C-alpha positions as CSV (number, residue, x, y, z in Angstrom):
1,X,-17.0,-28.9,51.6
2,X,-18.7,-26.3,50.2
3,X,-16.9,-23.5,51.3
4,X,-13.9,-25.5,49.9
5,X,-16.2,-25.8,46.3
6,X,-17.1,-22.0,46.2
7,X,-13.0,-20.6,46.4
8,X,-12.7,-23.8,43.9
9,X,-14.8,-22.5,41.6
10,X,-14.0,-18.7,41.9
11,X,-10.1,-19.5,41.4
12,X,-11.3,-21.2,38.0
13,X,-13.1,-18.1,37.4
14,X,-10.6,-16.0,37.3
15,X,-8.5,-18.0,35.4
16,X,-11.3,-18.0,32.6
17,X,-10.9,-14.2,32.5
18,X,-6.8,-14.4,32.6
19,X,-6.3,-17.0,29.7
20,X,-7.0,-14.2,27.7
21,X,-3.8,-12.7,28.4
22,X,-1.0,-13.1,26.3
23,X,3.1,-12.3,26.0
24,X,5.2,-11.5,23.7
25,X,5.5,-9.7,20.2
26,X,2.7,-9.1,17.9
27,X,3.2,-9.7,14.8
28,X,3.6,-7.0,11.9
29,X,3.9,-7.8,8.0
30,X,7.7,-7.3,7.4
31,X,8.2,-4.5,5.4
32,X,9.7,-5.2,2.3
33,X,12.2,-3.4,0.4
34,X,9.4,-2.9,-2.6
35,X,9.1,0.7,-3.8
36,X,5.5,1.6,-5.5
37,X,7.2,0.5,-9.2
38,X,5.4,-0.3,-13.0
39,X,7.1,-3.1,-14.8
40,X,7.6,-1.8,-18.0
41,X,8.5,-4.0,-20.7
42,X,9.9,-1.7,-22.8
43,X,12.4,-0.6,-20.0
44,X,15.2,-2.7,-19.3
45,X,14.5,-2.3,-15.5
46,X,11.9,-1.1,-12.6
47,X,10.8,1.9,-12.8
48,X,10.6,3.9,-9.5
49,X,9.8,6.3,-7.4
50,X,11.8,8.0,-4.9
51,X,10.1,8.0,-1.2
52,X,7.7,5.6,-1.6
53,X,7.5,2.0,-0.4
54,X,4.5,-0.8,0.8
55,X,4.5,-3.1,3.5
56,X,4.4,-6.3,1.9
57,X,0.9,-7.6,1.6
58,X,1.6,-11.1,-0.1
59,X,-0.9,-12.2,-2.2
60,X,-0.3,-15.9,-3.1
61,X,-4.1,-16.6,-3.0
62,X,-4.9,-14.7,-5.6
63,X,-6.1,-17.6,-8.7
64,X,-3.1,-17.6,-10.9
65,X,-5.4,-18.9,-13.7
66,X,-4.4,-21.3,-16.2
67,X,-1.2,-19.6,-17.4
68,X,0.0,-21.5,-19.7
69,X,-3.3,-20.5,-22.3
70,X,-1.3,-17.9,-23.4
71,X,0.8,-20.4,-25.4
72,X,-2.7,-22.2,-27.0
73,X,-1.2,-24.9,-27.3
74,X,-3.4,-28.2,-26.2
75,X,-0.1,-30.6,-25.7
76,X,1.4,-28.2,-23.0
77,X,-1.6,-28.0,-21.1
78,X,-2.1,-31.5,-21.0
79,X,1.5,-31.8,-19.7
80,X,1.2,-29.8,-16.9
81,X,-1.8,-32.0,-16.2
82,X,0.0,-35.1,-16.1
83,X,2.9,-33.0,-14.2
84,X,0.3,-31.9,-11.2
85,X,-1.2,-35.2,-10.6
86,X,1.8,-37.8,-11.4
87,X,4.8,-35.4,-10.1
88,X,6.2,-37.1,-6.9
89,X,8.0,-34.2,-5.7
90,X,4.8,-32.3,-5.5
91,X,2.9,-35.3,-4.0
92,X,5.7,-35.4,-1.3
93,X,5.8,-31.5,-1.1
94,X,1.4,-31.6,-0.4
95,X,1.7,-34.6,2.4
96,X,4.7,-32.3,4.4
97,X,2.1,-29.6,4.2
98,X,-0.7,-31.8,5.4
99,X,1.3,-33.0,8.4
100,X,2.3,-29.5,9.6
101,X,-1.8,-28.7,9.0
102,X,-2.3,-31.8,11.0
103,X,0.3,-30.5,13.9
104,X,-1.5,-27.5,14.0
105,X,-4.6,-29.7,15.1
106,X,-2.7,-31.1,17.6
107,X,-1.5,-27.9,19.3
108,X,-5.1,-26.7,19.4
109,X,-6.7,-29.5,21.2
110,X,-4.4,-28.3,24.3
111,X,-6.5,-25.2,24.4
112,X,-9.5,-27.2,25.7
113,X,-9.7,-29.7,28.8
114,X,-9.3,-33.2,28.1
115,X,-11.9,-35.6,29.2
116,X,-11.5,-39.3,29.3
117,X,-13.4,-42.8,31.4
118,X,-11.7,-45.7,32.7
119,X,-12.9,-48.8,34.5
120,X,-11.2,-51.4,36.5
121,X,-11.1,-54.6,38.4
122,X,-8.3,-56.0,40.6
123,X,-8.3,-59.0,43.0
124,X,-5.3,-58.5,45.7
125,X,-4.4,-60.0,48.9
126,X,-2.1,-58.5,51.2
127,X,-0.3,-60.5,54.3
128,X,-2.0,-61.1,57.7
129,X,1.3,-59.8,59.3
130,X,1.3,-56.4,58.1
131,X,-0.7,-53.5,60.4
132,X,-3.3,-52.7,57.7
133,X,-6.7,-53.0,57.9
134,X,-7.0,-55.0,54.8
135,X,-6.0,-58.3,55.6
136,X,-6.7,-61.6,53.4
137,X,-7.8,-61.6,50.0
138,X,-10.5,-59.2,48.0
139,X,-11.8,-57.5,44.8
140,X,-11.9,-54.0,43.6
141,X,-14.3,-52.7,41.3
142,X,-13.9,-48.8,39.9
143,X,-15.4,-47.0,37.7
144,X,-15.1,-43.5,36.6
145,X,-14.9,-40.1,34.6
146,X,-11.7,-37.3,34.7
147,X,-11.4,-34.3,33.4
148,X,-8.1,-32.4,33.0
149,X,-7.4,-29.3,31.7
150,X,-3.6,-26.8,31.2
151,X,-5.0,-23.2,31.6
152,X,-3.1,-21.7,28.9
153,X,-3.0,-18.6,31.3
154,X,-0.2,-16.5,29.1
155,X,-0.9,-17.7,25.9
156,X,1.8,-20.0,25.7
157,X,-0.3,-22.7,23.9
158,X,-1.9,-20.0,21.5
159,X,1.9,-18.8,20.3
160,X,2.6,-22.3,19.4
161,X,-0.3,-22.6,17.3
162,X,-0.1,-19.6,15.7
163,X,3.7,-20.6,15.1
164,X,1.9,-24.4,13.9
165,X,-0.8,-22.4,11.7
166,X,2.6,-20.0,10.3
167,X,4.6,-23.0,9.8
168,X,1.1,-24.9,8.1
169,X,0.5,-21.8,5.8
170,X,4.6,-21.3,4.9
171,X,4.4,-25.3,3.3
172,X,1.3,-24.3,1.6
173,X,3.2,-21.8,-0.3
174,X,6.5,-23.6,-0.9
175,X,4.0,-26.3,-2.0
176,X,2.6,-24.2,-4.7
177,X,5.9,-22.8,-5.2
178,X,7.0,-26.3,-6.3
179,X,4.4,-26.7,-8.7
180,X,4.8,-23.8,-10.2
181,X,9.0,-24.7,-10.3
182,X,7.6,-27.9,-11.8
183,X,5.2,-26.2,-14.2
184,X,8.3,-23.9,-15.5
185,X,10.5,-26.5,-16.1
186,X,8.0,-28.5,-17.9
187,X,7.2,-25.6,-20.3
188,X,10.9,-25.0,-21.1
189,X,11.8,-28.8,-22.1
190,X,8.9,-29.1,-24.3
191,X,9.8,-25.8,-26.4
192,X,13.4,-27.0,-26.3
193,X,12.2,-30.7,-27.4
194,X,10.9,-28.9,-30.1
195,X,13.6,-26.9,-30.8
196,X,15.5,-30.3,-31.4
197,X,12.9,-31.4,-33.5
198,X,13.5,-29.1,-35.6
199,X,17.5,-29.7,-35.5
200,X,16.8,-33.0,-36.5
201,X,14.3,-31.9,-39.0
202,X,17.1,-29.7,-40.7
203,X,19.5,-31.6,-40.1
204,X,18.5,-34.9,-41.9
205,X,17.6,-32.6,-44.9
206,X,20.8,-31.1,-44.5
207,X,22.6,-34.1,-44.5
208,X,20.5,-35.5,-47.5
209,X,22.0,-32.9,-49.3
210,X,25.3,-33.1,-49.0
211,X,25.1,-36.9,-49.7
212,X,23.9,-35.1,-53.3
213,X,26.6,-33.0,-53.1
214,X,29.5,-35.4,-52.5
215,X,28.5,-37.6,-55.4
216,X,28.2,-34.7,-57.6
217,X,31.5,-33.9,-56.6
218,X,32.8,-36.9,-57.2
219,X,32.0,-37.2,-60.6
220,X,32.9,-34.0,-61.2
221,X,36.8,-34.3,-59.7
222,X,37.0,-38.0,-62.1
223,X,36.5,-35.2,-64.9
224,X,39.4,-32.3,-63.6
225,X,41.0,-34.2,-60.7
226,X,39.9,-32.6,-57.9
227,X,40.1,-34.6,-54.7
228,X,40.5,-31.9,-52.5
229,X,37.1,-30.4,-53.6
230,X,35.3,-34.2,-52.7
231,X,37.2,-34.5,-49.5
232,X,35.5,-31.0,-48.7
233,X,32.0,-32.5,-49.3
234,X,33.4,-35.8,-47.4
235,X,34.1,-33.1,-44.2
236,X,31.2,-31.3,-44.7
237,X,29.0,-34.7,-44.7
238,X,30.4,-36.4,-41.7
239,X,29.8,-32.6,-39.5
240,X,26.1,-32.9,-40.4
241,X,26.4,-36.4,-39.3
242,X,28.0,-35.6,-36.6
243,X,25.6,-32.3,-35.7
244,X,23.1,-34.3,-35.9
245,X,23.8,-37.4,-33.4
246,X,24.6,-34.4,-31.1
247,X,21.6,-33.2,-31.4
248,X,19.3,-36.7,-31.4
249,X,21.5,-37.0,-27.5
250,X,20.2,-33.6,-26.6
251,X,16.7,-34.6,-27.7
252,X,16.8,-38.5,-25.7
253,X,18.2,-36.8,-22.6
254,X,15.5,-34.1,-22.8
255,X,13.3,-36.5,-23.3
256,X,13.6,-38.8,-20.1
257,X,14.1,-35.4,-18.1
258,X,10.7,-34.5,-18.9
259,X,9.0,-38.1,-18.5
260,X,11.2,-37.7,-14.7
261,X,8.8,-34.5,-14.6
262,X,5.7,-36.3,-15.6
263,X,6.3,-38.9,-12.9
264,X,7.0,-41.7,-15.4
265,X,9.5,-44.0,-16.1
266,X,12.6,-43.1,-18.7
267,X,11.3,-44.6,-22.0
268,X,9.5,-42.7,-24.9
269,X,7.2,-39.8,-24.7
270,X,3.6,-40.4,-24.4
271,X,3.0,-36.9,-27.0
272,X,4.0,-36.6,-30.4
273,X,6.6,-33.6,-30.5
274,X,6.2,-31.3,-33.0
275,X,8.2,-28.3,-34.5
276,X,8.5,-25.0,-33.0
277,X,5.9,-22.7,-34.9
278,X,5.9,-18.8,-35.1
279,X,3.8,-18.0,-32.5
280,X,4.8,-16.1,-29.7
281,X,2.5,-15.2,-26.9
282,X,1.8,-11.7,-26.8
283,X,2.6,-9.9,-23.6
284,X,1.3,-6.9,-21.9
285,X,3.2,-3.3,-21.9
286,X,2.9,-3.4,-18.4
287,X,3.1,-5.4,-15.2
288,X,2.1,-4.0,-11.8
289,X,4.0,-4.7,-9.1
290,X,1.5,-6.2,-7.3
291,X,2.2,-9.8,-9.2
292,X,5.3,-10.1,-7.8
293,X,3.2,-10.9,-4.6
294,X,1.7,-13.4,-5.6
295,X,5.1,-15.6,-6.1
296,X,4.8,-18.3,-2.9
297,X,8.2,-18.3,-2.3
298,X,7.8,-14.5,-1.2
299,X,4.5,-15.5,0.8
300,X,6.1,-18.5,2.4
301,X,9.0,-16.2,3.4
302,X,6.4,-13.9,5.1
303,X,4.6,-16.6,7.0
304,X,8.1,-18.1,8.5
305,X,8.6,-14.8,9.8
306,X,4.9,-15.0,11.6
307,X,6.1,-17.9,12.8
308,X,9.3,-17.0,14.0
309,X,8.0,-14.0,15.8
310,X,5.0,-16.5,17.8
311,X,7.3,-18.7,18.5
312,X,9.3,-15.6,20.8
313,X,5.7,-15.2,22.5
314,X,5.9,-19.2,23.5
315,X,9.5,-18.6,24.5
316,X,8.4,-15.6,26.9
317,X,5.1,-17.9,28.3
318,X,7.9,-20.5,29.3
319,X,8.9,-17.7,32.7
320,X,5.7,-17.7,33.8
321,X,3.6,-19.8,35.6
322,X,1.4,-22.7,34.5
323,X,-1.3,-23.8,35.8
324,X,-3.7,-27.4,35.1
325,X,-6.6,-28.4,37.2
326,X,-8.0,-32.2,37.3
327,X,-10.9,-33.4,38.4
328,X,-12.1,-37.5,39.0
329,X,-15.4,-38.9,39.6
330,X,-16.2,-42.4,39.8
331,X,-18.0,-45.6,41.6
332,X,-15.4,-47.9,43.9
333,X,-16.5,-51.1,45.5
334,X,-15.5,-54.0,46.6
335,X,-18.9,-55.8,45.3
336,X,-19.8,-55.4,42.0
337,X,-23.2,-55.6,43.6
338,X,-22.9,-52.5,45.4
339,X,-20.6,-50.3,42.4
340,X,-23.8,-48.3,41.8
341,X,-24.7,-47.3,44.6
342,X,-24.8,-44.0,46.0
343,X,-21.8,-45.0,48.9
344,X,-19.6,-45.6,46.3
345,X,-19.6,-42.2,45.1
346,X,-15.9,-41.0,45.1
347,X,-14.8,-38.1,43.6
348,X,-11.3,-35.4,44.2
349,X,-10.1,-32.1,42.2
350,X,-7.0,-31.2,42.4
351,X,-5.7,-27.9,40.8
352,X,-2.0,-27.6,40.4
353,X,0.3,-24.8,39.5
354,X,4.6,-25.2,37.9
355,X,6.9,-21.8,38.9
356,X,10.0,-22.3,37.2
357,X,12.4,-20.7,39.5
358,X,15.7,-21.8,38.9
359,X,17.2,-23.2,35.7
360,X,20.4,-22.1,34.8
361,X,19.3,-19.7,32.0
362,X,17.4,-22.6,30.1
363,X,14.9,-20.2,29.7
364,X,16.3,-16.8,28.5
365,X,18.8,-18.9,26.4
366,X,16.0,-19.9,24.4
367,X,14.2,-16.9,24.5
368,X,17.3,-15.3,22.6
369,X,17.2,-18.1,20.5
370,X,14.2,-17.4,18.6
371,X,14.4,-13.2,19.0
372,X,17.9,-14.3,17.0
373,X,15.6,-16.8,14.8
374,X,13.3,-14.4,14.2
375,X,16.1,-11.5,12.9
376,X,17.0,-14.6,10.4
377,X,14.0,-15.2,8.9
378,X,13.2,-11.5,8.3
379,X,16.4,-11.5,7.0
380,X,15.7,-14.0,4.4
381,X,12.4,-12.6,3.6
382,X,14.0,-9.3,2.4
383,X,16.3,-11.8,0.7
384,X,13.6,-13.4,-1.0
385,X,12.3,-10.2,-2.3
386,X,16.1,-9.1,-4.1
387,X,15.8,-12.6,-5.6
388,X,11.9,-12.4,-7.0
389,X,13.1,-8.7,-8.2
390,X,16.1,-9.6,-9.7
391,X,14.7,-13.2,-11.7
392,X,12.1,-10.2,-12.8
393,X,15.0,-7.8,-14.3
394,X,16.9,-10.8,-15.7
395,X,13.4,-12.3,-17.1
396,X,12.7,-8.9,-18.4
397,X,16.0,-8.6,-19.8
398,X,15.8,-11.7,-21.7
399,X,12.3,-10.8,-23.0
400,X,13.7,-7.8,-24.8
401,X,16.7,-8.8,-26.1
402,X,16.0,-12.2,-27.1
403,X,13.6,-10.5,-29.3
404,X,16.0,-8.4,-30.6
405,X,18.7,-10.5,-31.9
406,X,16.0,-12.9,-33.2
407,X,14.9,-10.7,-35.6
408,X,18.6,-9.7,-36.7
409,X,19.4,-13.7,-36.8
410,X,16.6,-13.7,-38.7
411,X,18.5,-11.4,-41.7
412,X,21.7,-13.1,-40.8
413,X,20.2,-16.5,-42.0
414,X,18.7,-14.8,-45.0
415,X,21.9,-13.5,-45.8
416,X,23.6,-16.2,-45.5
417,X,21.5,-19.0,-47.8
418,X,21.7,-16.6,-50.5
419,X,25.7,-16.3,-50.2
420,X,25.2,-20.2,-49.9
421,X,23.4,-20.0,-53.2
422,X,25.8,-17.7,-55.1
423,X,28.7,-19.4,-54.0
424,X,27.7,-22.6,-55.4
425,X,26.4,-21.0,-58.7
426,X,30.1,-19.5,-59.2
427,X,31.2,-23.4,-58.4
428,X,28.9,-25.2,-60.9
429,X,30.5,-22.3,-63.4
430,X,33.4,-23.5,-62.7
431,X,34.8,-19.6,-61.2
432,X,36.0,-21.5,-57.6
433,X,36.6,-24.4,-56.3
434,X,34.7,-26.0,-53.8
435,X,36.2,-24.1,-50.5
436,X,34.1,-21.1,-50.3
437,X,31.4,-23.3,-51.1
438,X,31.8,-25.7,-47.9
439,X,32.3,-22.7,-45.9
440,X,29.4,-20.5,-47.0
441,X,27.3,-24.0,-46.4
442,X,28.6,-24.1,-43.1
443,X,27.9,-20.6,-42.1
444,X,24.6,-20.9,-42.8
445,X,23.8,-24.5,-41.1
446,X,25.1,-22.7,-37.8
447,X,22.8,-19.7,-38.6
448,X,19.8,-21.0,-39.7
449,X,20.3,-23.5,-36.3
450,X,20.9,-20.6,-33.8
451,X,17.7,-19.2,-35.3
452,X,15.9,-21.9,-34.3
453,X,17.5,-21.9,-31.2
454,X,16.8,-18.1,-30.5
455,X,12.8,-19.0,-31.3
456,X,13.0,-21.6,-28.8
457,X,14.7,-19.1,-26.4
458,X,11.9,-16.8,-27.3
459,X,9.1,-18.9,-25.8
460,X,11.0,-19.7,-22.9
461,X,11.7,-16.3,-21.6
462,X,8.0,-15.7,-21.7
463,X,7.7,-19.0,-19.6
464,X,10.6,-17.5,-17.2
465,X,9.1,-14.4,-17.1
466,X,5.9,-15.6,-15.6
467,X,7.6,-18.1,-13.6
468,X,9.4,-15.5,-11.8
469,X,6.0,-12.8,-11.2
470,X,4.1,-16.3,-9.9
471,X,1.7,-16.7,-12.4
472,X,0.5,-15.4,-15.6
473,X,-1.8,-12.0,-16.4
474,X,-4.6,-11.0,-18.1
475,X,-4.6,-9.0,-20.9
476,X,-7.4,-7.9,-23.4
477,X,-5.5,-7.4,-26.7
478,X,-5.0,-10.7,-29.3
479,X,-2.8,-13.5,-27.3
480,X,-0.4,-14.0,-30.0
481,X,2.1,-11.7,-32.5
482,X,3.2,-13.5,-35.5
483,X,7.1,-13.4,-36.7
484,X,6.9,-11.7,-40.4
485,X,8.4,-15.0,-42.9
486,X,11.6,-14.7,-43.3
487,X,11.0,-14.0,-47.3
488,X,8.9,-11.2,-46.6
489,X,11.3,-9.7,-44.1
490,X,14.5,-9.9,-46.4
491,X,12.3,-8.5,-49.4
492,X,11.3,-5.4,-47.0
493,X,14.4,-5.0,-45.9
């Protein structure tokens, strides 16, 4: 018996030494199609150096900070915090991440021996006509402990653990991506609501002026008998009322969407919406390309490549033998009084080996599945990187060109107001009929509304740039630049 025990001990020692071996490819960070560049806000595209490239080094764990602080808006900061705490989609992504984390813990447990204790009592009666030494009725008492260890000799469980860990990390990155996307939506919707508020104030003021003009032209028509001018003023009045109703409809829809983002039932907003201001966050002159690596979706795609790579190792390990050892020790007796006597002791040890010989190509097909899945995840990673670059390119173009458009629209709006003022004076002096006045008013209102839209678009373009970079930035310069007043700008022109 001692000889048998020594042989089993030697076999276990050998298995422990070999247990550090794993099969399957080692994971390497996928080479990103990112070249070494800096993003210049004065350009409309990336500045690249030919022949230089770098491997991906996801930095999504770097602190992004409260990127919304650059807008210096306490209402926006409060809304983003409400979204983080109450949005159900974000909570769902968090619990999905937690499930993956616990699944990795379950896989890790397979690396260690499993121990158990058990106890039982039975009373049995055997037939007296059976040819057995146990006839009649007897009791059986048992108590004992067992140990089972599936030895991970070729790294199958460790490969699965790496896969589960990478999956949990990917879901954590996707949670962060969901959070960033929701925060971007909240900020965009907030600035859109402020745009609608500004438009409503403008249109209410315009509608009041149109009603006064209708009353004035109505009195004038009784003298000069000009029903055409009266109908044109009525047309302008009704047009302003219709535009006001349209904006109020858009405002109601945006408010409902904001409530959804904040995890509230559609209804009245819990905050007061103000008009658009002239403050615009000051952007840095150059954004280093490493900021792209903070994007959670890029990091999640890289972790999915690692997960697929680990699954190849697990599939490769399936070709090799599986070893397990089961041991048990306990006490057994027909009488409870004798259960704990030395003579009641019983033990057993059972090493087992499972060797796959023929499975009709199932294991080979399984390995090929994971090899193809790894290639697919690598291409998905490259696609994610290209998408990130494209989104930053789009955001940069939008930030630059919408600023130019807004500055030009300021001049257009100022000129159209001047035209409206001059044509109205000519009408009052009797030089022209009301048609040039109505046309000038229509163009002036359209230009002023477009100016408000572009002011909102400037703010939302900054939000989009932040989102495309995976977070904000740090600059040492003042955080805002102020748009010069329209009148001052017009005088300078």
